[in-house]
Structures are given as C-alpha cells and as structure tokens.
MARSETI-873897 format. One record per residue (C-alpha): z, y, x; residue number from 1; residue in one letter. Coordinates in steps of 0.001 Angstrom, whole numbers, plus 500000, padded with zeros to 6 digits. Each point is the difference from the previous one (the first is absolute). Example, Ala and Ser with C-alpha at 12.3 -4.5 7.8 and 13.67 -1.06 7.14 Angstrom:
MARSETI-873897
<atom up="507800" north="495500" east="512300" num="1" residu="a"/>
<atom up="499340" north="503440" east="501370" num="2" residu="s"/>
//
This chain:
MARSETI-873897
<atom up="442799" north="820723" east="608094" num="1" residu="m"/>
<atom up="502467" north="502476" east="501515" num="2" residu="s"/>
<atom up="502103" north="498704" east="502834" num="3" residu="k"/>
<atom up="503605" north="501036" east="500658" num="4" residu="a"/>
<atom up="501000" north="500343" east="503649" num="5" residu="q"/>
<atom up="502804" north="501456" east="502075" num="6" residu="i"/>
<atom up="498368" north="502484" east="502363" num="7" residu="m"/>
<atom up="500661" north="503330" east="501650" num="8" residu="n"/>
<atom up="497818" north="503093" east="499793" num="9" residu="g"/>
<atom up="498228" north="499424" east="503308" num="10" residu="n"/>
<atom up="499126" north="496441" east="499051" num="11" residu="e"/>
<atom up="498676" north="501184" east="496631" num="12" residu="l"/>
<atom up="497749" north="502572" east="501677" num="13" residu="v"/>
<atom up="498634" north="497193" east="502175" num="14" residu="s"/>
<atom up="499374" north="497599" east="497139" num="15" residu="e"/>
<atom up="498436" north="502721" east="497855" num="16" residu="a"/>
<atom up="497656" north="500942" east="502835" num="17" residu="a"/>
<atom up="498800" north="496399" east="500171" num="18" residu="i"/>
<atom up="499600" north="499851" east="496224" num="19" residu="a"/>
<atom up="497932" north="503206" east="500156" num="20" residu="a"/>
<atom up="497637" north="498398" east="502504" num="21" residu="g"/>
<atom up="501332" north="501421" east="503260" num="22" residu="c"/>
<atom up="498783" north="497781" east="502841" num="23" residu="r"/>
<atom up="500724" north="502165" east="503036" num="24" residu="f"/>
<atom up="503367" north="501314" east="501090" num="25" residu="y"/>
<atom up="500645" north="501888" east="503212" num="26" residu="a"/>
<atom up="503403" north="501374" east="500891" num="27" residu="g"/>
<atom up="502866" north="500464" east="502381" num="28" residu="y"/>
<atom up="503596" north="499189" east="499060" num="29" residu="p"/>
<atom up="502386" north="502802" east="499087" num="30" residu="i"/>
<atom up="503179" north="500069" east="497938" num="31" residu="t"/>
<atom up="500136" north="499868" east="496987" num="32" residu="p"/>
<atom up="496442" north="498704" east="499481" num="33" residu="s"/>
<atom up="500017" north="497053" east="502393" num="34" residu="s"/>
<atom up="500249" north="497331" east="497309" num="35" residu="e"/>
<atom up="496471" north="500943" east="498918" num="36" residu="i"/>
<atom up="498337" north="498874" east="503253" num="37" residu="p"/>
<atom up="502442" north="497122" east="500289" num="38" residu="e"/>
<atom up="498994" north="498713" east="496564" num="39" residu="h"/>
<atom up="496290" north="500634" east="500444" num="40" residu="l"/>
<atom up="499940" north="498325" east="503415" num="41" residu="s"/>
<atom up="500624" north="496766" east="498086" num="42" residu="k"/>
<atom up="498061" north="500697" east="496821" num="43" residu="r"/>
<atom up="496763" north="501526" east="501283" num="44" residu="m"/>
<atom up="498848" north="496818" east="501805" num="45" residu="p"/>
<atom up="500813" north="498015" east="496851" num="46" residu="e"/>
<atom up="497555" north="502056" east="497902" num="47" residu="v"/>
<atom up="497268" north="500285" east="502611" num="48" residu="g"/>
<atom up="500998" north="503481" east="501061" num="49" residu="g"/>
<atom up="500651" north="501610" east="503373" num="50" residu="v"/>
<atom up="503367" north="501209" east="501277" num="51" residu="f"/>
<atom up="500245" north="501921" east="503269" num="52" residu="v"/>
<atom up="503046" north="501619" east="501580" num="53" residu="q"/>
<atom up="498710" north="502721" east="502310" num="54" residu="f"/>
<atom up="501610" north="501741" east="502934" num="55" residu="e"/>
<atom up="500906" north="503075" east="497958" num="56" residu="d"/>
<atom up="499563" north="501807" east="496700" num="57" residu="e"/>
<atom up="496905" north="501929" east="501077" num="58" residu="i"/>
<atom up="498044" north="496898" east="500965" num="59" residu="a"/>
<atom up="501064" north="498131" east="496868" num="60" residu="s"/>
<atom up="498871" north="502734" east="497616" num="61" residu="c"/>
<atom up="496704" north="500435" east="501849" num="62" residu="m"/>
<atom up="499433" north="496255" east="499676" num="63" residu="a"/>
<atom up="500737" north="500154" east="496274" num="64" residu="a"/>
<atom up="497432" north="502798" east="499648" num="65" residu="v"/>
<atom up="497476" north="497911" east="501951" num="66" residu="g"/>
<atom up="500615" north="496964" east="497820" num="67" residu="a"/>
<atom up="499411" north="502090" east="496888" num="68" residu="s"/>
<atom up="496734" north="501222" east="501527" num="69" residu="y"/>
<atom up="499020" north="496349" east="500472" num="70" residu="a"/>
<atom up="500613" north="499348" east="496295" num="71" residu="g"/>
<atom up="503527" north="498583" east="499893" num="72" residu="y"/>
<atom up="502752" north="501186" east="497708" num="73" residu="k"/>
<atom up="502419" north="501276" east="502604" num="74" residu="s"/>
<atom up="503643" north="501055" east="500265" num="75" residu="m"/>
<atom up="502469" north="501293" east="502552" num="76" residu="t"/>
<atom up="503727" north="500733" east="499622" num="77" residu="a"/>
<atom up="502648" north="501953" east="501833" num="78" residu="s"/>
<atom up="502789" north="502532" east="499557" num="79" residu="s"/>
<atom up="500214" north="503727" east="500701" num="80" residu="g"/>
<atom up="499624" north="500052" east="503811" num="81" residu="p"/>
<atom up="497198" north="497438" east="499888" num="82" residu="g"/>
<atom up="498256" north="501798" east="497162" num="83" residu="i"/>
<atom up="500016" north="503133" east="502164" num="84" residu="s"/>
<atom up="498083" north="498068" east="502659" num="85" residu="l"/>
<atom up="497530" north="498610" east="497444" num="86" residu="k"/>
<atom up="498981" north="503415" east="498696" num="87" residu="q"/>
<atom up="496914" north="500386" east="502184" num="88" residu="e"/>
<atom up="498626" north="496686" east="498734" num="89" residu="a"/>
<atom up="500892" north="500867" east="496402" num="90" residu="i"/>
<atom up="498090" north="503268" east="500380" num="91" residu="g"/>
<atom up="497060" north="498014" east="501371" num="92" residu="l"/>
<atom up="500088" north="497771" east="496920" num="93" residu="a"/>
<atom up="500039" north="503108" east="497795" num="94" residu="c"/>
<atom up="496890" north="501381" east="501684" num="95" residu="m"/>
<atom up="498193" north="496653" east="500169" num="96" residu="m"/>
<atom up="501048" north="499389" east="496376" num="97" residu="e"/>
<atom up="501260" north="496513" east="500698" num="98" residu="l"/>
<atom up="502412" north="498090" east="497761" num="99" residu="p"/>
<atom up="503354" north="499538" east="501725" num="100" residu="l"/>
<atom up="503502" north="499252" east="498718" num="101" residu="v"/>
<atom up="502869" north="501436" east="502046" num="102" residu="v"/>
<atom up="503573" north="498948" east="499253" num="103" residu="v"/>
<atom up="502749" north="502395" east="501045" num="104" residu="n"/>
<atom up="503481" north="498520" east="499647" num="105" residu="v"/>
<atom up="501823" north="503298" east="500264" num="106" residu="m"/>
<atom up="503115" north="500476" east="502133" num="107" residu="r"/>
<atom up="501945" north="502971" east="501313" num="108" residu="g"/>
<atom up="498466" north="502436" east="502475" num="109" residu="g"/>
<atom up="498609" north="502032" east="501735" num="110" residu="p"/>
<atom up="499239" north="497896" east="503076" num="111" residu="s"/>
<atom up="502014" north="496791" east="500241" num="112" residu="t"/>
<atom up="502431" north="501373" east="497419" num="113" residu="g"/>
<atom up="501748" north="497260" east="498040" num="114" residu="l"/>
<atom up="497996" north="496812" east="500594" num="115" residu="p"/>
<atom up="501900" north="497839" east="497502" num="116" residu="t"/>
<atom up="500836" north="502597" east="497352" num="117" residu="r"/>
<atom up="498244" north="501257" east="496899" num="118" residu="v"/>
<atom up="498023" north="503224" east="499623" num="119" residu="s"/>
<atom up="497232" north="501580" east="497940" num="120" residu="q"/>
<atom up="499139" north="502576" east="502635" num="121" residu="a"/>
<atom up="496387" north="498931" east="500656" num="122" residu="d"/>
<atom up="498459" north="501358" east="496810" num="123" residu="l"/>
<atom up="498421" north="503012" east="501707" num="124" residu="m"/>
<atom up="499007" north="497878" east="502977" num="125" residu="q"/>
<atom up="497985" north="497818" east="497631" num="126" residu="a"/>
<atom up="498254" north="503003" east="498477" num="127" residu="r"/>
<atom up="499418" north="502131" east="503097" num="128" residu="w"/>
<atom up="500534" north="497703" east="502993" num="129" residu="g"/>
<atom up="496416" north="500069" east="501158" num="130" residu="t"/>
<atom up="498220" north="503278" east="500661" num="131" residu="h"/>
<atom up="497156" north="501596" east="498118" num="132" residu="g"/>
<atom up="499143" north="500413" east="496331" num="133" residu="d"/>
<atom up="500464" north="496621" east="498387" num="134" residu="h"/>
<atom up="501486" north="498271" east="496977" num="135" residu="m"/>
<atom up="502245" north="496953" east="500034" num="136" residu="i"/>
<atom up="501326" north="497546" east="497439" num="137" residu="i"/>
<atom up="503618" north="498856" east="500263" num="138" residu="a"/>
<atom up="502162" north="497888" east="497696" num="139" residu="v"/>
<atom up="503794" north="499627" east="499973" num="140" residu="a"/>
<atom up="501293" north="496883" east="498192" num="141" residu="p"/>
<atom up="503536" north="499855" east="498591" num="142" residu="e"/>
<atom up="500643" north="496280" east="499476" num="143" residu="t"/>
<atom up="499181" north="496704" east="501668" num="144" residu="l"/>
<atom up="497436" north="499086" east="497346" num="145" residu="l"/>
<atom up="498427" north="503427" east="500230" num="146" residu="e"/>
<atom up="499755" north="499586" east="503765" num="147" residu="t"/>
<atom up="497747" north="497011" east="499348" num="148" residu="y"/>
<atom up="497892" north="501591" east="497262" num="149" residu="t"/>
<atom up="499633" north="503357" east="501761" num="150" residu="e"/>
<atom up="498849" north="498290" east="503188" num="151" residu="t"/>
<atom up="497194" north="498365" east="498043" num="152" residu="i"/>
<atom up="499178" north="503320" east="498359" num="153" residu="r"/>
<atom up="499948" north="501658" east="503434" num="154" residu="a"/>
<atom up="497355" north="497541" east="501200" num="155" residu="f"/>
<atom up="497997" north="500539" east="496827" num="156" residu="n"/>
<atom up="500008" north="503765" east="500443" num="157" residu="m"/>
<atom up="499179" north="499753" east="503711" num="158" residu="a"/>
<atom up="496953" north="497881" east="499268" num="159" residu="e"/>
<atom up="498877" north="501907" east="496919" num="160" residu="k"/>
<atom up="500150" north="503429" east="501613" num="161" residu="y"/>
<atom up="499373" north="499091" east="503667" num="162" residu="r"/>
<atom up="503197" north="501637" east="501191" num="163" residu="t"/>
<atom up="503315" north="499265" east="501733" num="164" residu="p"/>
<atom up="502903" north="499392" east="497604" num="165" residu="v"/>
<atom up="503690" north="500151" east="500920" num="166" residu="y"/>
<atom up="502696" north="497764" east="498569" num="167" residu="i"/>
<atom up="503305" north="501833" east="500464" num="168" residu="l"/>
<atom up="502973" north="497657" east="499802" num="169" residu="t"/>
<atom up="503283" north="500403" east="501871" num="170" residu="d"/>
<atom up="502682" north="498107" east="501873" num="171" residu="a"/>
<atom up="501875" north="499134" east="496795" num="172" residu="v"/>
<atom up="497038" north="498599" east="498092" num="173" residu="l"/>
<atom up="498622" north="498241" east="503068" num="174" residu="a"/>
<atom up="503155" north="497948" east="500523" num="175" residu="h"/>
<atom up="501090" north="499600" east="496396" num="176" residu="l"/>
<atom up="499849" north="496328" east="498994" num="177" residu="n"/>
<atom up="499608" north="499185" east="496344" num="178" residu="g"/>
<atom up="498475" north="497672" east="497447" num="179" residu="r"/>
<atom up="496517" north="501124" east="499113" num="180" residu="v"/>
<atom up="497582" north="498486" east="497514" num="181" residu="e"/>
<atom up="496624" north="500512" east="501595" num="182" residu="l"/>
<atom up="497074" north="500381" east="497622" num="183" residu="p"/>
<atom up="497534" north="497176" east="499560" num="184" residu="d"/>
<atom up="497250" north="500590" east="502614" num="185" residu="p"/>
<atom up="497353" north="499456" east="497306" num="186" residu="s"/>
<atom up="501316" north="503070" east="498147" num="187" residu="t"/>
<atom up="499751" north="502379" east="502963" num="188" residu="l"/>
<atom up="497291" north="502621" east="500140" num="189" residu="e"/>
<atom up="498513" north="499818" east="503493" num="190" residu="i"/>
<atom up="497420" north="502632" east="500946" num="191" residu="i"/>
<atom up="497580" north="499324" east="502846" num="192" residu="d"/>
<atom up="497827" north="502576" east="501680" num="193" residu="r"/>
<atom up="496651" north="500638" east="498322" num="194" residu="t"/>
<atom up="497161" north="498326" east="501874" num="195" residu="q"/>
<atom up="496673" north="501617" east="500911" num="196" residu="p"/>
<atom up="497267" north="499358" east="497438" num="197" residu="s"/>
<atom up="497188" north="500969" east="502372" num="198" residu="v"/>
<atom up="498431" north="498191" east="502959" num="199" residu="p"/>
<atom up="501699" north="500605" east="503373" num="200" residu="p"/>
<atom up="497189" north="502232" east="501207" num="201" residu="e"/>
<atom up="500571" north="502354" east="497056" num="202" residu="e"/>
<atom up="503788" north="500122" east="500233" num="203" residu="y"/>
<atom up="501943" north="503042" east="501190" num="204" residu="n"/>
<atom up="503822" north="499920" east="499882" num="205" residu="p"/>
<atom up="500428" north="503539" east="498609" num="206" residu="y"/>
<atom up="496919" north="500332" east="497796" num="207" residu="d"/>
<atom up="501688" north="501735" east="497067" num="208" residu="v"/>
<atom up="496731" north="501148" east="498476" num="209" residu="e"/>
<atom up="498934" north="496395" east="499540" num="210" residu="r"/>
<atom up="503333" north="498272" east="499391" num="211" residu="f"/>
<atom up="502405" north="502628" east="498663" num="212" residu="g"/>
<atom up="503195" north="501490" east="501454" num="213" residu="e"/>
<atom up="501306" north="496642" east="501311" num="214" residu="v"/>
<atom up="497061" north="498175" east="501593" num="215" residu="p"/>
<atom up="500107" north="496196" east="500320" num="216" residu="p"/>
<atom up="501304" north="498410" east="503174" num="217" residu="l"/>
<atom up="499099" north="496518" east="501287" num="218" residu="p"/>
<atom up="502743" north="497376" east="500056" num="219" residu="n"/>
<atom up="500589" north="497312" east="502602" num="220" residu="k"/>
<atom up="497511" north="497626" east="498367" num="221" residu="e"/>
<atom up="496996" north="502308" east="500396" num="222" residu="n"/>
<atom up="501195" north="502343" east="502765" num="223" residu="f"/>
<atom up="497654" north="498393" east="502544" num="224" residu="h"/>
<atom up="496993" north="500555" east="497748" num="225" residu="d"/>
<atom up="500553" north="503755" east="500001" num="226" residu="y"/>
<atom up="500019" north="502274" east="503043" num="227" residu="r"/>
<atom up="501522" north="503411" east="499489" num="228" residu="f"/>
<atom up="501664" north="502682" east="502067" num="229" residu="h"/>
<atom up="503433" north="501553" east="499481" num="230" residu="m"/>
<atom up="501818" north="502644" east="501999" num="231" residu="t"/>
<atom up="503037" north="502250" east="499909" num="232" residu="g"/>
<atom up="497679" north="502987" east="500015" num="233" residu="l"/>
<atom up="498750" north="501726" east="496889" num="234" residu="n"/>
<atom up="496968" north="498040" east="498893" num="235" residu="k"/>
<atom up="496881" north="499990" east="497906" num="236" residu="d"/>
<atom up="498932" north="497176" east="497705" num="237" residu="k"/>
<atom up="499053" north="497793" east="502956" num="238" residu="t"/>
<atom up="503460" north="500181" east="501539" num="239" residu="g"/>
<atom up="498725" north="501883" east="503042" num="240" residu="f"/>
<atom up="501599" north="503364" east="500915" num="241" residu="p"/>
<atom up="498869" north="503276" east="498496" num="242" residu="t"/>
<atom up="501087" north="503632" east="500416" num="243" residu="v"/>
<atom up="497924" north="501265" east="497083" num="244" residu="n"/>
<atom up="502501" north="502217" east="498246" num="245" residu="k"/>
<atom up="498781" north="499255" east="496478" num="246" residu="e"/>
<atom up="500052" north="496245" east="500625" num="247" residu="a"/>
<atom up="503450" north="500117" east="501621" num="248" residu="v"/>
<atom up="501487" north="502098" east="497201" num="249" residu="e"/>
<atom up="498557" north="497729" east="497305" num="250" residu="a"/>
<atom up="501243" north="496880" east="501774" num="251" residu="d"/>
<atom up="503514" north="501371" east="500489" num="252" residu="e"/>
<atom up="500215" north="501026" east="496348" num="253" residu="e"/>
<atom up="498691" north="496608" east="498808" num="254" residu="r"/>
<atom up="502620" north="498112" east="502024" num="255" residu="m"/>
<atom up="502658" north="501931" east="498077" num="256" residu="i"/>
<atom up="498410" north="500025" east="496545" num="257" residu="t"/>
<atom up="499330" north="496247" east="500018" num="258" residu="k"/>
<atom up="503793" north="499753" east="499691" num="259" residu="i"/>
<atom up="500971" north="503120" east="498077" num="260" residu="t"/>
<atom up="497082" north="499499" east="497623" num="261" residu="g"/>
<atom up="501284" north="496538" east="499134" num="262" residu="n"/>
<atom up="503648" north="500934" east="499574" num="263" residu="i"/>
<atom up="500295" north="498275" east="496616" num="264" residu="k"/>
<atom up="499165" north="496704" east="501631" num="265" residu="d"/>
<atom up="502211" north="500553" east="503061" num="266" residu="i"/>
<atom up="503131" north="501588" east="498552" num="267" residu="e"/>
<atom up="502966" north="497957" east="498832" num="268" residu="s"/>
<atom up="503358" north="501266" east="498780" num="269" residu="f"/>
<atom up="502880" north="499231" east="497662" num="270" residu="e"/>
<atom up="501860" north="502027" east="497380" num="271" residu="y"/>
<atom up="503458" north="498509" east="499489" num="272" residu="y"/>
<atom up="501974" north="501108" east="496933" num="273" residu="k"/>
<atom up="498223" north="503342" east="499981" num="274" residu="m"/>
<atom up="499274" north="500340" east="496251" num="275" residu="d"/>
<atom up="503196" north="501859" east="499135" num="276" residu="d"/>
<atom up="501212" north="500894" east="503499" num="277" residu="a"/>
<atom up="501612" north="503344" east="500753" num="278" residu="q"/>
<atom up="500136" north="499376" east="503738" num="279" residu="l"/>
<atom up="497337" north="498329" east="502162" num="280" residu="v"/>
<atom up="500546" north="498064" east="503221" num="281" residu="i"/>
<atom up="497050" north="499822" east="502411" num="282" residu="f"/>
<atom up="500299" north="496925" east="502248" num="283" residu="a"/>
<atom up="497739" north="497416" east="501615" num="284" residu="y"/>
<atom up="500156" north="496755" east="501950" num="285" residu="g"/>
<atom up="503316" north="498196" east="500289" num="286" residu="t"/>
<atom up="501856" north="503231" east="499328" num="287" residu="n"/>
<atom up="498605" north="499868" east="496476" num="288" residu="a"/>
<atom up="502124" north="496886" east="499434" num="289" residu="a"/>
<atom up="503134" north="502091" east="500589" num="290" residu="a"/>
<atom up="498627" north="502759" east="497789" num="291" residu="a"/>
<atom up="499304" north="497468" east="497241" num="292" residu="r"/>
<atom up="503613" north="498822" east="500039" num="293" residu="v"/>
<atom up="501189" north="503609" east="500024" num="294" residu="a"/>
<atom up="497843" north="500795" east="496945" num="295" residu="v"/>
<atom up="501430" north="496995" east="498119" num="296" residu="d"/>
<atom up="503573" north="500981" east="500867" num="297" residu="e"/>
<atom up="499320" north="503601" east="499035" num="298" residu="a"/>
<atom up="498731" north="498867" east="496616" num="299" residu="r"/>
<atom up="503212" north="498030" east="499481" num="300" residu="e"/>
<atom up="501925" north="503198" east="500771" num="301" residu="a"/>
<atom up="497983" north="501983" east="497461" num="302" residu="g"/>
<atom up="497667" north="501683" east="502478" num="303" residu="i"/>
<atom up="496359" north="499798" east="498926" num="304" residu="k"/>
<atom up="498382" north="499325" east="503360" num="305" residu="a"/>
<atom up="496615" north="498525" east="500867" num="306" residu="g"/>
<atom up="498020" north="499196" east="503121" num="307" residu="m"/>
<atom up="496473" north="500645" east="501160" num="308" residu="f"/>
<atom up="498921" north="497590" east="502723" num="309" residu="r"/>
<atom up="496713" north="500312" east="501883" num="310" residu="p"/>
<atom up="498722" north="496617" east="501184" num="311" residu="i"/>
<atom up="496862" north="501467" east="501507" num="312" residu="t"/>
<atom up="501610" north="502751" east="502081" num="313" residu="v"/>
<atom up="496728" north="501214" east="501555" num="314" residu="w"/>
<atom up="498055" north="501495" east="498403" num="315" residu="p"/>
<atom up="503089" north="501715" east="498616" num="316" residu="f"/>
<atom up="500321" north="499839" east="496174" num="317" residu="p"/>
<atom up="499583" north="503745" east="499699" num="318" residu="e"/>
<atom up="498911" north="500091" east="496365" num="319" residu="k"/>
<atom up="502919" north="497905" east="498767" num="320" residu="q"/>
<atom up="502577" north="501943" east="502035" num="321" residu="v"/>
<atom up="498536" north="503319" east="498848" num="322" residu="a"/>
<atom up="500384" north="498879" east="496382" num="323" residu="e"/>
<atom up="503626" north="499051" east="500635" num="324" residu="i"/>
<atom up="500536" north="503491" east="501408" num="325" residu="g"/>
<atom up="498670" north="501517" east="496786" num="326" residu="k"/>
<atom up="501902" north="497765" east="497568" num="327" residu="n"/>
<atom up="503422" north="499600" east="501600" num="328" residu="f"/>
<atom up="502624" north="502406" east="501273" num="329" residu="d"/>
<atom up="501678" north="498055" east="502793" num="330" residu="k"/>
<atom up="498910" north="497456" east="502598" num="331" residu="m"/>
<atom up="501767" north="498167" east="502815" num="332" residu="i"/>
<atom up="497867" north="498869" east="502915" num="333" residu="v"/>
<atom up="501547" north="497071" east="501862" num="334" residu="s"/>
<atom up="498609" north="498493" east="503186" num="335" residu="e"/>
<atom up="501342" north="498355" east="503139" num="336" residu="i"/>
<atom up="499065" north="502872" east="502291" num="337" residu="n"/>
<atom up="500795" north="503698" east="500210" num="338" residu="l"/>
<atom up="497190" north="501041" east="497658" num="339" residu="g"/>
<atom up="496316" north="499046" east="500188" num="340" residu="q"/>
<atom up="498704" north="499249" east="496519" num="341" residu="m"/>
<atom up="502343" north="502778" east="498919" num="342" residu="l"/>
<atom up="497461" north="502544" east="501277" num="343" residu="y"/>
<atom up="497195" north="498357" east="498038" num="344" residu="e"/>
<atom up="502124" north="500100" east="496847" num="345" residu="v"/>
<atom up="500764" north="503684" east="500568" num="346" residu="e"/>
<atom up="496313" north="500721" east="500575" num="347" residu="r"/>
<atom up="498898" north="498129" east="496867" num="348" residu="a"/>
<atom up="502627" north="501457" east="497671" num="349" residu="t"/>
<atom up="499360" north="503594" east="501170" num="350" residu="k"/>
<atom up="503548" north="501177" east="499333" num="351" residu="g"/>
<atom up="499962" north="498904" east="496359" num="352" residu="n"/>
<atom up="502988" north="497686" east="500331" num="353" residu="i"/>
<atom up="503425" north="500168" east="501662" num="354" residu="e"/>
<atom up="500013" north="497470" east="502854" num="355" residu="i"/>
<atom up="503088" north="498459" east="501623" num="356" residu="s"/>
<atom up="500060" north="497311" east="502669" num="357" residu="t"/>
<atom up="501718" north="496850" east="501144" num="358" residu="v"/>
<atom up="498735" north="499571" east="503554" num="359" residu="l"/>
<atom up="501362" north="497808" east="502772" num="360" residu="q"/>
<atom up="498947" north="499082" east="503532" num="361" residu="a"/>
<atom up="503028" north="497966" east="501057" num="362" residu="a"/>
<atom up="498166" north="496676" east="500209" num="363" residu="g"/>
<atom up="501677" north="498597" east="496883" num="364" residu="v"/>
<atom up="498728" north="499862" east="496400" num="365" residu="p"/>
<atom up="500871" north="502715" east="497505" num="366" residu="i"/>
<atom up="502506" north="498575" east="497542" num="367" residu="r"/>
<atom up="499569" north="500362" east="496222" num="368" residu="p"/>
<atom up="503334" north="501816" east="499854" num="369" residu="q"/>
<atom up="498654" north="502763" east="502257" num="370" residu="q"/>
<atom up="497149" north="500643" east="497580" num="371" residu="i"/>
<atom up="502314" north="499770" east="496985" num="372" residu="l"/>
<atom up="502403" north="502492" east="501573" num="373" residu="d"/>
<atom up="497124" north="502419" east="500535" num="374" residu="k"/>
<atom up="498960" north="499624" east="496356" num="375" residu="m"/>
<atom up="503470" north="500963" east="498854" num="376" residu="k"/>
<atom up="499992" north="502933" east="502406" num="377" residu="e"/>
<atom up="496721" north="501540" east="498787" num="378" residu="v"/>
<atom up="500620" north="499546" east="496263" num="379" residu="l"/>
//
C-alpha cells in the first residue's frame, strides 16, 4: 500500500535511495543538501548500509566510486561548489564505467555565491564538468513525488548502463515540505547490475565482444569471487591500460553510444496542454511549476499556451525540441539562470522558431506572473 508522509525534497531523495537499494553513502555537508547526509546518517545503519562523512567532497566522492567498484549501490550529494570538487572522481567513474548517483542541490554561484538561495545554473556543469569525451545522464524533478521516483530511476539507469547519473534538484525543492503518498515498495521497478555468467577466470570487466556494450559487473555478494582491474586510463577488455588507437577510439565511442543508442529508454519528458497551443514554454525542474501555473492562467485569459518539460535533461531531448521548432512559431525559454539550456534549445531548433526568454539569477524563484507577462509581450 502507498504511504502518505510529510517530507522535504532532501529526505525524499534519501528514502528513495534506500528503496532503490543504495547501501553506501559518502558525503560532506553543504547547504542546501545537508539534510541528505543528516537523514542517511540515521537510516543507513537501520537498513544494513554504510554512512561515512569524509573530510571533504573529493574524498567522499572517491569513496563512493570505490564502494561502487566493490559492488555496492552508491550515492554522494552536494551543491555547486562541492560538485566542482567531485568532478575528478565523477570523470573516473565515467572511465571505469561504474554506477554512481550524484545529487546536486543547486544554489547560486559561481564560487560560494548564494548558499541558501535557489538556482538552476549547474546544468552545463553536469554535462561538461569533467574533462574528455564522455556522456552523462541527468534528471531534473519538478515535484516532491517526482523527486522520489526520479531518484529511483537514477539508480536504475546507473546500474543498467554502468554510468554516473545526476539528480538535479535545487534549494526550493530540497527544503519544501509537503504531503507525499509514496508508492508501495512492491510496485517499484528496481534494476540491479547484471552479474557475470562466466567463471571468475574467464571474466573481463570490459569484454564487449562477449557480453555486449554494457558488460556485467559483480555486486557486493560475489565481488570477492572475481578479481579484475580498473583504471582511469583508457583500457582494453581486461581493464588494463592501452594506447592502441583503434581500441581507444572504439572504447570512447562505445561509452557514448551505450547511452545515446538507448535514448528511448533513458529519455523522459512532458507535454503540457500542447495539443492546440500557439505558444510553447520550455521549463524544467521547480521552475516548471511556475510555468505550469502561468500556462493555466494564460488559458483563462484566452492565450493558448503549452509547456514542454524535459525530465531527463541530459541527454538533451533534441528530437522533441527540434519538432517543436518545426511545428510552432514562438517559444519562451524560462530557467533560473542567465541562459544555459537556452543554447541547447537554439541549437536544436536551428532558427526555425522565434525564441524569447524569462531568465533570472537573483536567487529567488521565477514567478508565474513573470512568465505570463512575457507571453502577453510576445503575442
């Protein structure tokens, strides 16, 4: 049975992680994400998991990568400045192809910025924070319930595709308390990493010829039965370094195509009142809640508005946005920054649609009235 509770966004991320099977959390407190480690410091021991507060963000993310290597579903959380410090470890997880969930409770920046205020300015950091050619998955929930369900989906995708996955919330959603009916645990789809089907002496962690583009990876139950090597260097099927140009090129391309080639499974988005819309709002995360209200109020005023909301923000929903560019005349991009996804929208629509913006970096949410006023201005 579903269970109604009063919880905030950070607590819901924590409970969803446990429901998804996370049994290792490593972190360092930072506003506005600190309720995640606070909550998990109590809950992890109750479910047989491990909670460790490390001396800094770098050590905590490295520990989370190590725990994933050892077969544990693993998570770390922070905000913008801490995520900056975690980037080297996230890049290591990308190259080692280890499942890892990274929560970024976004706040104002750069640097210390606005520690207690809202922002959506870490979208490009999530996509390009670590160096090198790589692909990343990132989700941006809008509501408290979606924070819970998207956290579970983030763990599922991390395990299924052996990759780091970001959960991008923000200071508003993190500290918003509300009544949430959590789904019955028996109804949840929980994906665990695929286990090796060969004897330990025949197992190689990157043997794509034998296992396919996402090779199996031992979990904590059988980790000690398998011995395998991983490194931050480009590797061959054994996990040991290689500089063979053909092998390196093929490996780099596979690490990208294992995500882009499964976009139908990874992508998630919402069309809101788009069937007869004359004007489209592009919004995501908590800002989409303001855009939703603005669309409803516009409809009451006789303006046929609709909203497109990406839930999976990386990979970017290029196909859907390109179609909007072909089928509509006007779009408003709204985000709590000075323009980040805006450039992706412009790239995808290729000049086929007139784009206006409602952007804000003041540390406060964009109000529905601001979006409604822009609608009236462009029509």
